[in-house]
RODO-2510 file (C-alpha; in nm, 4 decimals, decimal comma):
residues 651
     n   res          X          Y          Z
     1     x     0,0000     0,0000     0,0000
     2     x     0,1444     0,3368    -0,0987
     3     x     0,1694     0,6184     0,1484
     4     x    -0,1078     0,8777     0,1189
     5     x    -0,0409     1,2336     0,0262
     6     x    -0,0152     1,4356     0,3442
     7     x    -0,2976     1,6913     0,3559
     8     x    -0,1855     2,0490     0,3208
     9     x    -0,3505     2,1305     0,6521
    10     x    -0,1097     1,9048     0,8340
    11     x     0,1985     1,9874     0,6341
    12     x     0,1838     2,3536     0,7328
    13     x     0,2400     2,4706     1,0854
    14     x    -0,0873     2,5231     1,2746
    15     x    -0,1804     2,8844     1,3367
    16     x    -0,3005     2,9278     1,6918
    17     x    -0,3869     3,2223     1,9121
    18     x    -0,2309     3,2777     2,2529
    19     x    -0,5556     3,1658     2,4153
    20     x    -0,5697     2,8475     2,2067
    21     x    -0,2098     2,7670     2,2955
    22     x    -0,2914     2,8058     2,6643
    23     x    -0,5947     2,5815     2,6261
    24     x    -0,3787     2,3060     2,4730
    25     x    -0,1310     2,3302     2,7602
    26     x    -0,4107     2,3363     3,0178
    27     x    -0,5785     2,0305     2,8672
    28     x    -0,2498     1,8395     2,8956
    29     x    -0,2131     1,9152     3,2655
    30     x    -0,2764     1,6442     3,5179
    31     x    -0,5619     1,8340     3,6758
    32     x    -0,6643     1,6111     3,9661
    33     x    -0,4896     1,5983     4,3026
    34     x    -0,5650     1,2490     4,4299
    35     x    -0,2717     1,2402     4,6717
    36     x    -0,1297     1,4955     4,9140
    37     x     0,1516     1,7246     4,8042
    38     x     0,3891     1,8923     5,0493
    39     x     0,4855     2,1644     4,8020
    40     x     0,1265     2,2352     4,6950
    41     x     0,0284     2,2770     5,0596
    42     x     0,3323     2,5003     5,1142
    43     x     0,2189     2,7422     4,8441
    44     x    -0,1253     2,7487     5,0074
    45     x     0,0318     2,8552     5,3353
    46     x     0,0022     2,5167     5,5029
    47     x     0,3304     2,3730     5,6332
    48     x     0,2607     1,9971     5,6330
    49     x     0,5830     1,8733     5,7939
    50     x     0,4109     1,5398     5,8580
    51     x     0,4234     1,4657     5,4848
    52     x     0,8057     1,4620     5,4805
    53     x     0,9088     1,3908     5,8407
    54     x     1,0268     1,1417     5,9525
    55     x     1,2316     1,1180     5,6346
    56     x     1,1130     0,8232     5,4197
    57     x     1,3722     0,5494     5,3667
    58     x     1,4144     0,2796     5,1002
    59     x     1,3370    -0,0827     5,1750
    60     x     1,6361    -0,2895     5,2845
    61     x     1,6317    -0,5058     4,9717
    62     x     1,6116    -0,1994     4,7447
    63     x     1,9071    -0,0496     4,9283
    64     x     2,1134    -0,3683     4,9025
    65     x     2,0573    -0,4067     4,5276
    66     x     2,1158    -0,0368     4,4709
    67     x     2,4457    -0,0325     4,6594
    68     x     2,5667    -0,3435     4,4749
    69     x     2,5061    -0,1765     4,1403
    70     x     2,6654     0,1504     4,2508
    71     x     2,9815    -0,0395     4,3444
    72     x     3,0000    -0,1954     3,9969
    73     x     2,9234     0,1364     3,8296
    74     x     3,1907     0,3180     4,0307
    75     x     3,4521     0,0628     3,9240
    76     x     3,3432     0,1041     3,5612
    77     x     3,3610     0,4839     3,5851
    78     x     3,7078     0,4747     3,7378
    79     x     3,8559     0,2169     3,5000
    80     x     3,6674     0,2490     3,1692
    81     x     3,5626     0,6130     3,1335
    82     x     3,8114     0,8826     3,0370
    83     x     3,6286     1,2140     3,0477
    84     x     3,9200     1,3959     2,8880
    85     x     3,8990     1,1717     2,5812
    86     x     3,5251     1,2373     2,5469
    87     x     3,5831     1,6116     2,5757
    88     x     3,8679     1,5995     2,3229
    89     x     3,6938     1,3801     2,0657
    90     x     3,3399     1,5147     2,1277
    91     x     3,2132     1,1570     2,1351
    92     x     3,1550     0,8825     2,3885
    93     x     3,3572     0,5815     2,2688
    94     x     3,1428     0,2951     2,1422
    95     x     3,3129     0,0558     2,3804
    96     x     3,2052     0,2690     2,6773
    97     x     2,8427     0,2599     2,5635
    98     x     2,8670    -0,1139     2,5012
    99     x     3,0159    -0,1634     2,8457
   100     x     2,7334     0,0335     3,0050
   101     x     2,4825    -0,1847     2,8216
   102     x     2,6506    -0,4989     2,9511
   103     x     2,6516    -0,3534     3,3020
   104     x     2,2749    -0,3009     3,2808
   105     x     2,2964     0,0783     3,3077
   106     x     2,0469     0,1249     3,0258
   107     x     1,7899    -0,0762     3,2202
   108     x     1,8292     0,0782     3,5643
   109     x     1,4629     0,1809     3,5864
   110     x     1,3222    -0,1135     3,3884
   111     x     1,1589    -0,3973     3,5824
   112     x     1,3601    -0,7141     3,6270
   113     x     1,0953    -0,9196     3,4463
   114     x     1,1905    -0,7328     3,1286
   115     x     1,5642    -0,7787     3,1851
   116     x     1,6237    -0,4515     3,3685
   117     x     1,7753    -0,3849     3,7090
   118     x     1,4557    -0,2528     3,8661
   119     x     1,6333     0,0131     4,0722
   120     x     1,4351     0,2624     4,2750
   121     x     1,4265     0,6303     4,1802
   122     x     1,6617     0,6984     4,4712
   123     x     1,9334     0,4657     4,3429
   124     x     1,8741     0,5533     3,9803
   125     x     1,9502     0,9139     4,0733
   126     x     2,2575     0,8139     4,2741
   127     x     2,3813     0,6252     3,9686
   128     x     2,3251     0,9264     3,7421
   129     x     2,5122     1,1524     3,9846
   130     x     2,8013     0,9070     3,9864
   131     x     2,8287     0,8477     3,6127
   132     x     2,7590     1,2148     3,5402
   133     x     3,0580     1,3103     3,7534
   134     x     3,2759     1,0937     3,5293
   135     x     3,1354     1,2738     3,2270
   136     x     2,8065     1,4667     3,2111
   137     x     2,7390     1,3587     2,8525
   138     x     2,7141     0,9977     2,9696
   139     x     2,4683     1,1037     3,2373
   140     x     2,2610     1,2762     2,9690
   141     x     2,2775     0,9668     2,7475
   142     x     2,1431     0,7370     3,0197
   143     x     1,8893     0,9887     3,1454
   144     x     1,7404     1,0721     2,8059
   145     x     1,7151     0,6986     2,7334
   146     x     1,5152     0,5978     3,0410
   147     x     1,3813     0,9131     3,2069
   148     x     1,1993     1,0470     2,9000
   149     x     1,2805     0,7924     2,6259
   150     x     1,0815     0,4792     2,5443
   151     x     1,0977     0,2995     2,8842
   152     x     0,9237     0,5605     3,1013
   153     x     0,6149     0,6369     2,8871
   154     x     0,5680     0,2648     2,8181
   155     x     0,5981     0,1893     3,1882
   156     x     0,3216     0,4404     3,2634
   157     x     0,0969     0,4242     2,9559
   158     x     0,2025     0,1324     2,7341
   159     x     0,0068    -0,1821     2,6626
   160     x     0,1344    -0,5153     2,7881
   161     x     0,2240    -0,6114     2,4314
   162     x     0,4283    -0,2920     2,3913
   163     x     0,6099    -0,3550     2,7182
   164     x     0,6863    -0,7140     2,6200
   165     x     0,8139    -0,6017     2,2795
   166     x     1,0229    -0,2952     2,3602
   167     x     1,1306    -0,2988     2,7253
   168     x     1,3672    -0,5996     2,6966
   169     x     1,5386    -0,4247     2,4061
   170     x     1,5705    -0,0999     2,6010
   171     x     1,7078    -0,2830     2,9042
   172     x     2,0115    -0,4313     2,7308
   173     x     2,0639    -0,3540     2,3630
   174     x     1,8721    -0,0534     2,2289
   175     x     1,9108     0,3182     2,2908
   176     x     1,6000     0,5359     2,2894
   177     x     1,5314     0,9061     2,2364
   178     x     1,2427     1,1460     2,2929
   179     x     1,1362     1,3692     2,0003
   180     x     0,9041     1,6610     2,0748
   181     x     1,0812     1,9881     1,9881
   182     x     1,0730     2,1218     1,6323
   183     x     1,2709     2,4032     1,4687
   184     x     0,9900     2,6506     1,5378
   185     x     0,8251     2,4808     1,8362
   186     x     0,9724     2,4672     2,1841
   187     x     0,7517     2,5152     2,4891
   188     x     0,4426     2,5903     2,2786
   189     x     0,3288     2,2462     2,1586
   190     x    -0,0010     2,3792     2,0215
   191     x     0,1950     2,4687     1,7070
   192     x     0,3397     2,1194     1,6601
   193     x     0,3631     2,0511     1,2848
   194     x     0,4889     1,6922     1,2527
   195     x     0,1911     1,4997     1,1146
   196     x     0,0796     1,1391     1,1678
   197     x    -0,1875     1,0626     0,9088
   198     x    -0,3906     0,7405     0,9581
   199     x    -0,3684     0,4969     0,6687
   200     x    -0,5218     0,1553     0,7270
   201     x    -0,3453    -0,0128     1,0175
   202     x    -0,0612     0,2402     1,0045
   203     x     0,0105     0,6060     1,0590
   204     x     0,2296     0,7948     0,8141
   205     x     0,4690     1,0435     0,9751
   206     x     0,5999     1,3602     0,8077
   207     x     0,7959     1,6359     0,9778
   208     x     1,1232     1,7496     1,1321
   209     x     1,2366     1,7224     1,4937
   210     x     1,5148     1,9296     1,6505
   211     x     1,7487     1,8695     1,9476
   212     x     1,6840     1,4968     1,9572
   213     x     1,9063     1,3947     2,2488
   214     x     2,0337     1,0415     2,1740
   215     x     1,8696     1,0707     1,8317
   216     x     2,1960     1,0251     1,6413
   217     x     2,2592     0,6804     1,7931
   218     x     1,9056     0,5770     1,8903
   219     x     1,7396     0,2522     1,7896
   220     x     1,3937     0,3473     1,9169
   221     x     1,2230     0,6853     1,9236
   222     x     0,9278     0,8300     2,1124
   223     x     0,7809     1,0760     1,8622
   224     x     0,5109     1,3338     1,9279
   225     x     0,3068     1,4050     1,6161
   226     x    -0,0274     1,5611     1,5319
   227     x    -0,3012     1,3285     1,4062
   228     x    -0,5562     1,5194     1,1930
   229     x    -0,9133     1,4864     1,3099
   230     x    -1,1222     1,2694     1,0764
   231     x    -1,3988     1,0140     1,0819
   232     x    -1,3062     0,7512     1,3414
   233     x    -1,0065     0,9506     1,4597
   234     x    -1,0191     1,1933     1,7513
   235     x    -0,6915     1,3440     1,6372
   236     x    -0,4553     1,5656     1,8347
   237     x    -0,0962     1,5386     1,9554
   238     x    -0,0174     1,1680     1,9870
   239     x     0,2805     0,9614     2,1031
   240     x     0,4359     0,6829     1,8939
   241     x     0,7229     0,4366     1,9286
   242     x     0,9171     0,4528     1,6017
   243     x     1,1991     0,2282     1,4834
   244     x     1,4895     0,4613     1,4042
   245     x     1,5928     0,2388     1,1147
   246     x     1,2538     0,2775     0,9425
   247     x     1,2535     0,3829     0,5794
   248     x     1,2135     0,7586     0,5568
   249     x     1,3853     0,8406     0,8889
   250     x     1,6962     1,0539     0,8338
   251     x     1,9266     1,2018     1,0957
   252     x     2,0317     1,5111     0,9053
   253     x     2,2753     1,6648     1,1501
   254     x     2,4662     1,5930     1,4692
   255     x     2,4459     1,9159     1,6652
   256     x     2,7383     2,0656     1,8598
   257     x     2,7058     2,2701     2,1779
   258     x     2,9060     2,4835     2,4215
   259     x     2,9029     2,1924     2,6660
   260     x     2,8188     1,8212     2,6769
   261     x     3,0463     1,7674     2,3800
   262     x     2,9783     1,3942     2,3804
   263     x     2,6017     1,4457     2,3429
   264     x     2,4499     1,2566     2,0492
   265     x     2,1913     1,5210     1,9722
   266     x     2,0634     1,5808     1,6208
   267     x     1,7992     1,6834     1,3695
   268     x     1,5689     1,4045     1,2521
   269     x     1,3440     1,4176     0,9454
   270     x     1,0457     1,1903     0,8857
   271     x     0,9294     1,1480     0,5274
   272     x     0,6325     0,9170     0,4787
   273     x     0,7454     0,6938     0,7621
   274     x     0,4996     0,4128     0,8234
   275     x     0,4344     0,3364     1,1901
   276     x     0,2005     0,0520     1,2931
   277     x    -0,1018     0,1629     1,4944
   278     x     0,0106    -0,0930     1,7522
   279     x     0,3051     0,1398     1,8231
   280     x     0,0820     0,4254     1,9334
   281     x     0,1215     0,4972     2,3066
   282     x    -0,2164     0,5671     2,4604
   283     x    -0,5122     0,7099     2,2684
   284     x    -0,4976     0,9771     2,0022
   285     x    -0,4682     1,3238     2,1490
   286     x    -0,3003     1,2032     2,4706
   287     x     0,0576     1,2648     2,3585
   288     x     0,1189     1,5904     2,5391
   289     x    -0,0338     1,4609     2,8618
   290     x     0,1891     1,1541     2,8338
   291     x     0,4940     1,3751     2,7802
   292     x     0,4174     1,5999     3,0768
   293     x     0,3304     1,3110     3,3072
   294     x     0,6508     1,1317     3,2094
   295     x     0,8459     1,4441     3,2975
   296     x     0,6946     1,4637     3,6461
   297     x     0,9494     1,2138     3,7760
   298     x     1,1797     1,2218     3,4719
   299     x     1,2850     1,5726     3,5710
   300     x     1,4543     1,4315     3,8813
   301     x     1,7416     1,3048     3,6678
   302     x     1,8705     1,6584     3,6065
   303     x     1,9009     1,7616     3,9726
   304     x     2,0669     1,4247     4,0324
   305     x     2,3516     1,5253     3,8043
   306     x     2,3513     1,8740     3,9563
   307     x     2,4061     1,7150     4,2975
   308     x     2,6971     1,5170     4,1551
   309     x     2,8424     1,8381     4,0134
   310     x     2,8076     2,0108     4,3493
   311     x     2,9919     1,7294     4,5256
   312     x     3,2773     1,7534     4,2744
   313     x     3,2915     2,1340     4,3023
   314     x     3,3180     2,1012     4,6799
   315     x     3,5987     1,8456     4,6531
   316     x     3,8043     2,0618     4,4163
   317     x     3,7372     2,3797     4,6143
   318     x     3,8501     2,2099     4,9369
   319     x     4,1656     2,0576     4,7915
   320     x     4,2714     2,3643     4,5932
   321     x     4,1923     2,6217     4,8601
   322     x     4,3973     2,4363     5,1173
   323     x     4,7202     2,4437     4,9116
   324     x     4,6902     2,7775     4,7304
   325     x     4,8306     3,0525     4,9530
   326     x     4,7913     3,4291     4,9228
   327     x     4,9244     3,6872     5,1702
   328     x     5,0573     3,4249     5,4055
   329     x     4,7613     3,1885     5,4417
   330     x     4,5474     2,9459     5,2370
   331     x     4,2947     3,1279     5,0178
   332     x     4,0124     2,9385     5,1899
   333     x     4,0821     3,1379     5,5058
   334     x     4,0245     3,4657     5,3261
   335     x     3,6599     3,5558     5,3808
   336     x     3,5954     3,6504     5,0174
   337     x     3,6878     3,2982     4,9077
   338     x     3,5607     3,1221     5,2184
   339     x     3,2065     3,2523     5,1661
   340     x     3,2012     3,0865     4,8235
   341     x     3,3196     2,7562     4,9698
   342     x     3,0536     2,7779     5,2416
   343     x     2,7890     2,8390     4,9744
   344     x     2,9023     2,5352     4,7738
   345     x     2,9060     2,3072     5,0795
   346     x     2,5710     2,4195     5,2214
   347     x     2,3976     2,4216     4,8834
   348     x     2,5246     2,0762     4,7886
   349     x     2,3846     1,9419     5,1158
   350     x     2,0473     2,1062     5,0488
   351     x     2,0293     1,9912     4,6864
   352     x     2,0961     1,6327     4,7884
   353     x     1,8295     1,6669     5,0576
   354     x     1,5744     1,7922     4,8017
   355     x     1,6679     1,5186     4,5550
   356     x     1,6636     1,2270     4,8003
   357     x     1,3397     1,3398     4,9616
   358     x     1,1615     1,3870     4,6287
   359     x     1,2967     1,0582     4,4937
   360     x     1,1970     0,8576     4,7980
   361     x     0,8498     1,0082     4,7869
   362     x     0,8318     0,9086     4,4200
   363     x     0,9264     0,5516     4,5117
   364     x     0,6674     0,5305     4,7883
   365     x     0,3985     0,6805     4,5661
   366     x     0,2098     0,8133     4,8678
   367     x     0,2401     1,1778     4,7643
   368     x     0,1856     1,3689     4,4428
   369     x     0,5333     1,5038     4,3673
   370     x     0,4754     1,6910     4,0430
   371     x     0,5570     2,0263     4,2095
   372     x     0,8427     1,8821     4,4167
   373     x     1,0085     1,7323     4,1078
   374     x     0,9674     2,0564     3,9147
   375     x     1,1104     2,2575     4,2057
   376     x     1,4039     2,0158     4,2312
   377     x     1,4786     2,0625     3,8623
   378     x     1,4419     2,4400     3,8740
   379     x     1,6365     2,4925     4,1949
   380     x     1,9030     2,2322     4,1204
   381     x     1,9842     2,3629     3,7745
   382     x     2,0091     2,7241     3,8903
   383     x     2,2148     2,6575     4,2036
   384     x     2,4511     2,4132     4,0327
   385     x     2,5451     2,6801     3,7789
   386     x     2,6201     2,9197     4,0647
   387     x     2,8356     2,6605     4,2404
   388     x     3,0340     2,5917     3,9239
   389     x     3,0783     2,9646     3,8649
   390     x     3,2080     3,0047     4,2205
   391     x     3,4527     2,7192     4,1637
   392     x     3,5904     2,8869     3,8519
   393     x     3,6324     3,2088     4,0523
   394     x     3,8027     3,0259     4,3388
   395     x     4,0454     2,8692     4,0926
   396     x     4,1160     3,2108     3,9367
   397     x     4,3007     3,1985     3,6031
   398     x     4,3293     2,8223     3,6351
   399     x     3,9505     2,8013     3,6478
   400     x     3,9298     2,9637     3,3043
   401     x     4,2059     2,7441     3,1614
   402     x     4,1132     2,4097     3,0072
   403     x     4,2142     2,0842     3,1708
   404     x     4,4187     1,9904     2,8632
   405     x     4,6158     2,3154     2,8849
   406     x     4,6768     2,2718     3,2577
   407     x     4,8062     1,9217     3,1976
   408     x     5,0266     2,0353     2,9084
   409     x     5,2140     2,2742     3,1348
   410     x     5,2517     2,0248     3,4174
   411     x     4,9583     2,0961     3,6509
   412     x     4,6621     1,8890     3,7623
   413     x     4,4051     1,8683     3,4822
   414     x     4,0998     2,0118     3,6606
   415     x     3,8067     2,0675     3,4175
   416     x     3,6463     2,3563     3,6101
   417     x     3,5566     2,5548     3,2982
   418     x     3,4100     2,2400     3,1430
   419     x     3,1714     2,1751     3,4314
   420     x     3,0489     2,5332     3,4002
   421     x     2,9782     2,4800     3,0291
   422     x     2,8267     2,1360     3,0815
   423     x     2,5885     2,2496     3,3564
   424     x     2,4550     2,5489     3,1672
   425     x     2,2151     2,3413     2,9565
   426     x     2,0295     2,2184     3,2641
   427     x     1,8629     2,5596     3,2925
   428     x     1,7118     2,4884     2,9489
   429     x     1,6769     2,1061     2,9283
   430     x     1,3327     1,9573     2,9990
   431     x     1,1722     2,2945     3,0599
   432     x     1,3684     2,6199     3,0775
   433     x     1,3832     2,8119     3,4042
   434     x     1,1296     3,0579     3,2650
   435     x     0,8882     2,7809     3,1642
   436     x     0,9396     2,5996     3,4956
   437     x     0,8446     2,9208     3,6777
   438     x     0,5179     2,9350     3,4835
   439     x     0,4478     2,5623     3,5167
   440     x     0,5024     2,5614     3,8928
   441     x     0,3120     2,8872     3,9368
   442     x     0,0145     2,7361     3,7550
   443     x     0,0143     2,4397     3,9910
   444     x     0,0718     2,6643     4,2924
   445     x    -0,2419     2,8715     4,2212
   446     x    -0,4492     2,5729     4,1106
   447     x    -0,6637     2,5801     4,4260
   448     x    -0,7484     2,9458     4,3613
   449     x    -0,8317     2,8900     3,9955
   450     x    -1,0431     2,5865     4,0829
   451     x    -1,2745     2,7958     4,2988
   452     x    -1,2424     3,1409     4,1443
   453     x    -1,1145     3,0842     3,7905
   454     x    -1,4505     3,1565     3,6294
   455     x    -1,4527     3,4992     3,7924
   456     x    -1,1591     3,6116     3,5791
   457     x    -1,2443     3,4153     3,2625
   458     x    -1,3769     3,6642     3,0036
   459     x    -1,5671     3,3890     2,8207
   460     x    -1,7811     3,2928     3,1203
   461     x    -2,1395     3,4128     3,1547
   462     x    -2,2666     3,6278     3,4397
   463     x    -2,4396     3,3264     3,5923
   464     x    -2,1127     3,1295     3,5762
   465     x    -1,9352     3,4176     3,7477
   466     x    -2,2051     3,4367     4,0134
   467     x    -2,1666     3,0667     4,0931
   468     x    -1,7889     3,1052     4,1019
   469     x    -1,8214     3,4014     4,3365
   470     x    -2,0333     3,2040     4,5800
   471     x    -1,7944     2,9086     4,5648
   472     x    -1,4930     3,1354     4,6153
   473     x    -1,6596     3,3032     4,9115
   474     x    -1,6983     2,9726     5,0907
   475     x    -1,3367     2,8683     5,0169
   476     x    -1,1738     3,1946     5,1227
   477     x    -1,3891     3,2289     5,4339
   478     x    -1,2319     2,9059     5,5577
   479     x    -0,8823     2,9535     5,4143
   480     x    -0,7867     3,3145     5,4819
   481     x    -0,8256     3,3081     5,8637
   482     x    -0,5792     3,0181     5,8789
   483     x    -0,3093     3,2397     5,7274
   484     x    -0,3063     3,4725     6,0259
   485     x    -0,1379     3,2539     6,2890
   486     x     0,0311     2,9167     6,3165
   487     x     0,2984     2,7053     6,4868
   488     x     0,5707     2,9279     6,3455
   489     x     0,4811     3,1875     6,6076
   490     x     0,5199     2,9467     6,9005
   491     x     0,8792     2,9418     7,0348
   492     x     0,8760     2,5692     7,1196
   493     x     0,7359     2,4379     6,7921
   494     x     0,9403     2,1691     6,6144
   495     x     1,1514     2,1239     6,9288
   496     x     1,2836     1,7853     6,8100
   497     x     1,4956     1,9814     6,5594
   498     x     1,6994     2,1355     6,8437
   499     x     1,8758     1,8408     7,0077
   500     x     2,1356     1,9126     7,2709
   501     x     2,4752     2,0119     7,1370
   502     x     2,3504     2,0829     6,7823
   503     x     2,2608     2,4043     6,5984
   504     x     1,8952     2,5020     6,6344
   505     x     1,7019     2,4026     6,3221
   506     x     1,3624     2,4427     6,4888
   507     x     1,3833     2,8179     6,4379
   508     x     1,4317     2,7671     6,0662
   509     x     1,1229     2,5447     6,0442
   510     x     0,9211     2,8041     6,2333
   511     x     1,0438     3,0556     5,9773
   512     x     0,9295     2,8275     5,6927
   513     x     0,5839     2,7940     5,8502
   514     x     0,5427     3,1696     5,8989
   515     x     0,6821     3,2507     5,5563
   516     x     0,4591     2,9983     5,3791
   517     x     0,1569     3,1791     5,5221
   518     x     0,3040     3,5140     5,4172
   519     x     0,3645     3,3797     5,0655
   520     x     0,0052     3,2567     5,0400
   521     x    -0,1258     3,5955     5,1556
   522     x     0,0912     3,7692     4,8955
   523     x    -0,0368     3,5406     4,6207
   524     x    -0,3988     3,6026     4,7224
   525     x    -0,3440     3,9776     4,7278
   526     x    -0,1862     3,9653     4,3817
   527     x    -0,4789     3,7674     4,2407
   528     x    -0,7218     4,0179     4,3925
   529     x    -0,5213     4,3063     4,2470
   530     x    -0,4531     4,1792     3,8959
   531     x    -0,7265     3,9155     3,8466
   532     x    -0,7248     3,8116     3,4801
   533     x    -0,3942     3,9892     3,4191
   534     x    -0,2207     3,7695     3,6773
   535     x    -0,0903     3,5330     3,4096
   536     x     0,0986     3,8209     3,2458
   537     x     0,2846     3,9037     3,5682
   538     x     0,5608     3,6550     3,5011
   539     x     0,8181     3,8418     3,7079
   540     x     0,5941     3,8299     4,0145
   541     x     0,5038     3,4638     3,9588
   542     x     0,8696     3,3721     3,9147
   543     x     0,9586     3,5286     4,2493
   544     x     0,6703     3,3490     4,4200
   545     x     0,8014     3,0200     4,2843
   546     x     1,1598     3,1004     4,3857
   547     x     1,0452     3,1730     4,7413
   548     x     0,8616     2,8401     4,7470
   549     x     1,1718     2,6637     4,6170
   550     x     1,3838     2,8095     4,8962
   551     x     1,1265     2,7087     5,1593
   552     x     1,1081     2,3549     5,0183
   553     x     1,4875     2,3281     5,0192
   554     x     1,5062     2,4557     5,3787
   555     x     1,2470     2,1991     5,4876
   556     x     1,4270     1,9161     5,3091
   557     x     1,7645     2,0182     5,4520
   558     x     1,6329     2,0216     5,8108
   559     x     1,4530     1,6887     5,7713
   560     x     1,7632     1,5304     5,6173
   561     x     1,9869     1,6605     5,8962
   562     x     1,7592     1,5144     6,1616
   563     x     1,7391     1,1861     5,9700
   564     x     2,1199     1,1611     5,9574
   565     x     2,1441     1,2483     6,3271
   566     x     1,9056     0,9717     6,4292
   567     x     2,1043     0,7276     6,2130
   568     x     2,4308     0,8378     6,3731
   569     x     2,5598     0,9294     6,0263
   570     x     2,7494     1,2632     6,0480
   571     x     2,4524     1,4125     6,2324
   572     x     2,6393     1,7024     6,3934
   573     x     2,8006     1,8043     6,0647
   574     x     2,4673     1,7686     5,8831
   575     x     2,3044     2,0018     6,1346
   576     x     2,5835     2,2540     6,0768
   577     x     2,5369     2,2419     5,6997
   578     x     2,1578     2,2647     5,7268
   579     x     2,1878     2,5625     5,9608
   580     x     2,4287     2,7414     5,7260
   581     x     2,2073     2,6715     5,4255
   582     x     1,8910     2,7922     5,5985
   583     x     2,0594     3,1147     5,7066
   584     x     2,1765     3,1749     5,3492
   585     x     1,8332     3,0860     5,2093
   586     x     1,6516     3,3194     5,4492
   587     x     1,8506     3,6141     5,3147
   588     x     1,7519     3,5194     4,9589
   589     x     1,3858     3,4804     5,0606
   590     x     1,3736     3,8249     5,2216
   591     x     1,5251     3,9789     4,9098
   592     x     1,2677     3,8029     4,6915
   593     x     0,9819     3,9258     4,9097
   594     x     1,1115     4,2791     4,8758
   595     x     1,1176     4,2419     4,4990
   596     x     0,7585     4,1127     4,4855
   597     x     0,6296     4,4672     4,5110
   598     x     0,9373     4,6857     4,4572
   599     x     1,0909     4,6002     4,1206
   600     x     1,1545     4,7297     3,7708
   601     x     0,8991     4,5095     3,5923
   602     x     0,6973     4,8012     3,4502
   603     x     0,9949     5,0039     3,3290
   604     x     1,1559     4,6883     3,1895
   605     x     0,8415     4,6248     2,9870
   606     x     0,8646     4,9727     2,8356
   607     x     1,2311     4,9252     2,7482
   608     x     1,1549     4,5927     2,5799
   609     x     0,8923     4,7589     2,3607
   610     x     1,1476     5,0239     2,2718
   611     x     1,4088     4,7641     2,1802
   612     x     1,1669     4,5711     1,9595
   613     x     1,0446     4,8931     1,8006
   614     x     1,3979     5,0020     1,7116
   615     x     1,4070     5,3008     1,9475
   616     x     1,7499     5,2067     2,0788
   617     x     1,9031     5,0718     1,7611
   618     x     2,1602     5,3523     1,7771
   619     x     2,3003     5,1839     2,0881
   620     x     2,4152     4,8899     1,8728
   621     x     2,6453     5,1036     1,6581
   622     x     3,0211     5,0648     1,6874
   623     x     3,0499     4,6862     1,6656
   624     x     3,0623     4,4211     1,3966
   625     x     2,8380     4,1153     1,4022
   626     x     3,0425     3,7937     1,3638
   627     x     2,7294     3,5857     1,3014
   628     x     2,7064     3,3943     0,9772
   629     x     2,4352     3,4195     0,7144
   630     x     2,1193     3,2118     0,7083
   631     x     1,7676     3,2168     0,8472
   632     x     1,7023     3,2493     1,2205
   633     x     1,4938     2,9312     1,2098
   634     x     1,5710     2,6490     0,9687
   635     x     1,3100     2,5474     0,7135
   636     x     1,1175     2,2449     0,8384
   637     x     0,8891     2,1906     0,5407
   638     x     0,7983     1,8190     0,5173
   639     x     0,9482     1,6291     0,2296
   640     x     1,2276     1,3891     0,1392
   641     x     1,5646     1,4529     0,2984
   642     x     1,8364     1,6185     0,0951
   643     x     2,1053     1,5414     0,3517
   644     x     2,3297     1,2456     0,4277
   645     x     2,1949     1,0213     0,7025
   646     x     2,4381     1,0487     0,9967
   647     x     2,2480     0,7978     1,2109
   648     x     2,4991     0,5538     1,3647
   649     x     2,3472     0,2809     1,5820
   650     x     2,5936     0,1267     1,8261
   651     x     2,6167    -0,2524     1,8199
***
């Protein structure tokens, strides 16, 4: 059977309004809250310490299996991985990837009945932190394969036949990739142009996908494509498992980046690619929901590698600052440098606390962690970049010098500048910081929109608004009085966090409780003030989210410190680190609160309009532009490929 001609309506990029784009994103949200959420409650001004304390712990058997694998992985990293070679050649050697397959690293999250290792989220993240410290590109390879690639969506939404067919391959032999982004579509999936046209028992795919991490070497692809609505077909954005070796699939380019030089990331074109209907994941139209749900826990892989980076930054900062002397004493003892080291140490402790807590909650499945995972990704990616930047500053000129150059002139090859470049992408990967702010803010105000959303919806009738007003009145009459006072105002609250001989963490938890109520009051006031314009106040919403992230990290750090104390595992030192982190975080929180209402958002908006309108073009004079020629966005018109296929499966 020949492939049908793709309708012109699906070969051109959909034209959508801002409102339509928001409706697509809203429809893809997981809208129900069937389980409690610590972070959701925090944004509502309710400090539910009982949801995270005592700190959850993995089952003994899970811990035993996880530690056994970590020991094998550490030996492999130390003996088989040469990060300098990967950085030099901009490629992970095939034998390293083959060795990781044989070790089972590609099946860490896949159930043992499909040939995987069946590790918990906690140990999966520990493994990513470990292997990512050897080389971040390897961490990205393994993460993209099983956090967002074929295994995770099949685990959550696949049929039994799909699991039986694909999971054993993913566990040992095949590499998978996730394909959503297009040359002109990033965080706005309503404009997705790749088409999947039904034809008998198949779908026919046409389109171009950009930034396909693992796509250059992948054997299996998860592809998001738009099915046109027709008789018998609901249509909409839909997820498919596609064989990378299928006729019509062309990897047209292997992309190169400022960091992660070993990343196998490319551009993939689909031209009349036939995909069996049996390879569709979930129903038509469910693709975006599948993608977002997959990312709820998949996002935890990025902060895992950020934690690993923080640990390495701390190690190098400690070793270097102890031997480098200036003005008669080690540079670490100079306050200007010491404050940076203290920041790295305290922040690494807090990031690991956030990661382990979120991961263990994901394993237990008692709580809804969609906000916690998003906060971990947002906070981890931002703070890791700061830690790496501090390390470069601590190292001075040597921090700016490459490891290869240091080695060539006889010094220790410390890749400080590389870690800074490698970490930078995490603020963009799997939801940029700006998008994460909006995503988390939407979830944080969900309770308000659920009861009062119709009041600010211009499309709702007066009767709808009247009903919403009555419903909102009942909700706020119960909720607002609870924001006035709480345990944070009682001097003996959380007393178990002030054991004898340790720093007092109870005061920090009282601060979190009081500040959560203050944050909720601020959010309510903003909604009352701006109503329907609230969604345009992205600066305000971003600061609200950042305050919540700091409060979550403070809570996790205190709970982790107490957990380590009760285990007799560096408890005193953990309390010291948690105390230092909370003191640092409180300063950031107070600054953010000040900027909620005193900021330059309005004047910035005017300047932006002036820039776009050309009012300040004179300011650009006096330089030359070294950019090359070519369009800002590459042409992604469907059709046969005119490029050489650079796909290289590893066998």
